[in-house]
C-alpha angles and dihedrals in degrees: 000000000000115000114245115246117244111247096198115099125215127218090259090052091054092048089051090050089054091048093049092046088054087057090053093245119167123249092248091051091050091048091052091050093051094037090237135125117271089233089057091055092045093052091046092054095044092049097049105032110129121215118213113197114210119242092219127074111276097184119141090222096050098104093067098027117124100169122138133190096012089151092053097251104134094184095061115105096192124107110244092237088063093054123079091205093064094079089069091061107029117095092200094057113130116180115231120226127215111239092209090055094047092048094046113107091222096034093232134127097217095106096042113111091203097061094104093063101022117127096199127095108280128218111197136172114217114191096203094046090047091054091050090052090048093051092047092051091046092055097041092050088062095049124102132027130279094229135118124234090254092053090050091054092047093051092045092048092054103036104038098057092045093049089051087055088059099259121144124237091245091054092047095050095046094048095044103040093134094051103041115074094195140061130255093258091054091052090051090051090049090051094047089048091055092242094132134061089253132064134213092268090063091067118099112267091354092138093051094054119084121216112270113259117237115236113254115263111259113237119232114266114261116267113253110243097176109152092016101076125120093261088054089051092054091049091048095055096038095092101018123066095220119162113240127220115199117211129200143148127240117204131208123201125341091252093055123101091188122089135177118244111209126200113191122195103212094197094057102024085235120147129197122204127207128178116228123199092215139024093237139115090244091058091051092049090046091053092050089049091052091046092051091047091050096048099033127238099281097044093047092049092050094048099039106032094140131024125194117194142156131260098268117146090242089068096051096105096082095163092051093050094048101042120089123231086228094053130271126043125324102182145352119249124204130180134221121233115270114279092006105117088154089075088073095030094145092064094043091048092051090054087073088069090049089052089055087065099031107030120210111274094032115136114243098197094098096051124099132194091264088061091052092050091050092050091048091051092054094043093049092046090055111111114238130206088213088061092051095252098320131111127234092253091059090059097038095050090054092057111024120070119260091243090066092064095039095051093048095043093243119156139168116256116214110251094244092054098050111121119195097177134095090253088075090076098024088072087064097035108041090170088071 
């Protein structure tokens, strides 16, 4: 008998949905990735889609409109087409529709590259906001009591006088089983919710009793890394000349959910940068899935045959990182020893160049993948003394196929145009 799929979505599932919608993936493709039903994904998106109304006038007749004082305010010097309040008063208002939104299969603006400066009404799916709405609905659905007004009065008429006589709730329930339509726990919830004429202090010895302590949350068992330790990595490369890619995450501020995933090619000193929407294992696996889909199975396997990373919680899903979206294994993952960042020193050292462009403490929430690709192009075009006056791209382009650079949008920056300062990305992110 086939096991029924769970229809409930986790916070990581919703973040992955947002990431895949940004890549313009279809609902069926997203459902396959999350192992859910397409109808589950469709209902999730329709329930939690947020509508952002523009603050400018989005009337179809605005180009030739010369109306003034439609709202009745005679002291206003604005033209009505420049005021977003005018559409509430104007009888000739016709709302404009975005063709890209109407033609989108999911009717969302997540994948549109114009959404930052678009003046149309926007429909966006936010994974974190959707999970907050879900949790709020889950809690509120369990609030309240399934009792009529008459049942409330009956319970109050029996319990309140007896408690004032000094009787316990347990004694009252067990001596009035035929009269009380509820259990002892329900009566206690009614009392704690101030639904009765008595309060918790009216109970016998209530003041003497301390609130019951909740048991500490049990941490998840450690992930087994047997056969993937650093000593296993050294034994693995001892007889085979396999290129190593070192993987790590760079964080922004403490309030940020976004992180930067770095992939460093030790042989070329070349580093790739990818923005992640969450600091979770699901986000890392999702990025590797997208990377494999972009490059293809053979090209990905030839460029990333072996990955060395640290013991961060975001790299705990070993099976997800190693398995291919086409079936089988796509790479081998090994881990450094705890507190031994020197075992992947090349990647850590290259982060200093990244910090020249994105200083420590800079928020990452305004950056997009295009920003990361631009920063990687400038870092990898930077001439190194350790490479005898050459840059990482000079070495990588001589070995890796041309499709690798074309598919990932990587390109060589002329030496005179290389910028290793924060202003490289501040031009694109003025909010920073």
